[in-house]
C-alpha positions in Angstrom: 106.2 105.8 111.0 109.9 106.5 111.1 111.6 107.2 107.8 115.3 106.4 107.4 116.9 108.5 104.7 120.3 107.9 102.9 122.2 109.4 100.0 123.3 106.0 98.7 122.4 102.4 99.5 122.9 99.1 97.6 119.3 98.2 98.3 116.6 99.7 100.5 114.9 96.3 100.8 118.0 94.4 101.9 118.9 97.2 104.3 115.6 96.8 106.0 115.8 93.0 106.0 119.2 93.2 107.7 118.0 95.6 110.3 114.9 93.5 111.0 117.2 90.5 111.5 119.3 92.2 114.2 116.2 94.0 115.7 117.8 97.5 115.2 114.7 99.1 113.7 111.2 99.4 115.1 108.4 98.2 112.9 106.6 99.8 111.1 109.2 101.9 109.3 110.4 103.0 105.9 113.7 103.7 104.2 114.5 105.9 101.2 117.7 106.6 99.3 118.7 109.1 96.7 120.7 106.5 94.8 120.4 102.7 94.7 123.2 100.6 93.3 122.0 97.0 93.8 118.2 97.2 94.0 116.2 94.0 93.8 114.1 93.6 90.6 112.0 90.8 89.1 113.8 87.6 88.1 116.9 88.5 90.1 117.5 91.6 88.0 118.8 94.8 89.5 116.7 97.9 89.9 119.1 100.8 89.9 119.1 104.4 88.7 120.2 107.9 89.0 119.5 110.4 91.7 116.1 111.8 91.5 114.3 108.5 91.0 112.3 106.8 93.8 113.9 104.0 95.7 112.2 103.0 99.0 111.0 100.1 101.1 108.6 99.8 104.0 108.3 97.2 106.7 105.0 96.3 108.3 103.9 93.7 110.8 101.7 91.1 109.2 99.1 91.9 111.8 98.8 95.5 110.3 97.8 94.1 106.9 94.1 93.7 106.0 92.7 90.4 107.2 91.5 89.4 103.8 94.8 90.0 102.0 96.3 86.8 100.4 100.0 87.1 101.1 100.8 85.6 97.7 99.3 88.8 96.3 101.0 91.3 98.6 103.0 92.7 95.7 99.7 93.4 93.8 98.4 95.1 97.0 101.4 97.4 97.5 101.9 98.1 93.8 98.3 99.2 93.6 98.7 101.4 96.7 101.5 103.1 94.9 99.4 103.5 91.8 96.7 105.2 94.0 99.4 107.5 95.4 100.5 108.4 91.9 96.9 108.9 90.8 96.5 111.4 93.7 99.3 113.4 92.1 97.6 113.2 88.7 99.4 110.3 87.0 97.8 107.8 84.6 99.9 104.9 85.9 98.4 101.5 85.9 99.4 98.1 87.5 100.4 95.2 85.2 100.0 91.8 86.8 101.5 91.1 89.2 103.8 93.9 90.4 104.8 96.3 87.6 103.9 100.0 87.4 103.2 101.0 83.8 102.5 104.3 81.9 100.8 103.3 78.7 103.1 100.6 77.3 106.3 101.4 79.2 107.3 100.1 82.6 108.1 102.9 85.0 108.5 101.0 88.3 107.6 97.9 90.3 107.2 96.3 93.7 108.9 93.3 95.3 107.7 91.9 98.6 109.2 89.4 100.9 108.2 88.0 104.3 110.6 87.8 107.2 109.1 86.1 110.2 105.9 88.1 110.9 107.2 91.2 109.0 106.3 92.1 105.4 109.0 94.1 103.5 107.9 95.9 100.3 110.5 97.5 98.1 109.3 99.9 95.4 111.1 101.7 92.6 109.7 104.4 90.4 111.3 106.3 87.5 110.3 109.8 88.4 113.3 111.7 86.9 115.2 109.4 84.6 114.8 105.9 82.9 117.0 103.4 81.1 116.3 102.6 77.4 112.9 101.1 76.8 111.6 102.2 80.2 109.3 105.1 80.9 109.3 108.1 83.2 106.5 109.2 85.5 104.1 111.7 83.8 103.8 114.1 86.8 106.3 116.1 88.8 107.0 115.0 92.4 110.0 114.5 94.7 110.9 111.1 96.1 110.1 112.2 99.7 106.7 113.7 98.6 105.9 110.4 96.9 106.9 108.3 99.9 104.8 110.4 102.2 101.8 110.1 99.9 102.3 106.4 99.7 102.6 106.0 103.5 99.3 107.9 104.0 97.6 105.3 101.7 99.3 102.4 103.5 98.0 103.8 106.9 94.5 103.7 105.6 94.8 99.9 105.3 92.2 99.4 102.5 90.9 95.9 102.3 92.1 93.4 99.6 88.5 93.5 98.4 88.7 97.2 97.8 92.0 97.1 96.1 91.1 94.0 94.0 87.8 95.4 92.8 89.8 98.3 91.2 92.7 96.2 90.0 90.3 93.8 88.3 88.9 96.6 86.2 92.3 97.4 84.7 93.5 93.8 84.4 92.5 93.8 80.7 95.5 96.0 80.1 97.8 93.2 81.3 96.5 90.9 78.6 98.6 92.8 76.0 101.7 91.6 77.8 103.7 88.7 79.0 104.9 87.9 82.5 107.8 85.9 83.8 107.8 83.2 86.5 111.3 82.1 87.1 112.8 81.5 83.7 109.4 80.8 82.1 107.6 83.4 79.9 103.8 83.3 80.2 101.4 84.9 77.7 98.6 86.8 79.5 96.2 86.9 76.6 94.1 84.0 77.8 94.7 84.5 81.5 91.7 84.5 83.9 92.1 86.6 87.1 91.0 84.9 90.3 89.7 86.6 93.4 92.9 85.9 95.3 95.0 87.6 92.7 96.3 84.4 91.0 95.7 83.5 87.4 94.3 80.6 85.5 96.2 80.1 82.3 94.9 77.0 80.5 94.6 74.4 83.2 97.3 75.9 85.3 97.1 78.2 88.3 99.8 80.8 88.5 100.5 82.6 91.8 102.6 85.8 92.2 105.3 85.1 94.8 107.2 88.4 94.3 
């Protein structure tokens, strides 16, 4: 898989989306930057940070994803692959539903996915060197490129959704200590019941991750 590398980009995810639109990159591919100034975060927030943190996106054909993956849970899938990559390096990171990377009670990163035609673009940010106030920093030493290469190795293995979900389900109880946001709405996860497709039942309502 080709890796495009930059010193600065507004957003690795938007860079890939634009290149997919004009067919100037070959899928699959990845892009990484030392500094990101207008990264995409949850609820239209920005994910930005200093040099030394991890800012990357990958583009995969939908046909390269496991057959049993619900596309509405693609962010869970890729976030968990990143968690596995961090675990390979010795980290205690866990995934908060649906797309956040946490270390104990502090967010250290997250994953946003979008579908463009038959291509899935996953953007991931991880605080490996520096973090804003109230956020956490990764608990192991690594470089952005080393982390990307470890992540891509896990992506290439194409674990099934069933494999990923069986592990994600075990740590879902951690998510119940938090809230999540869907649009402008805040949802309490204490009574949430995780479904096999990655969605939640909260009361009588089904909540799907579309990030």
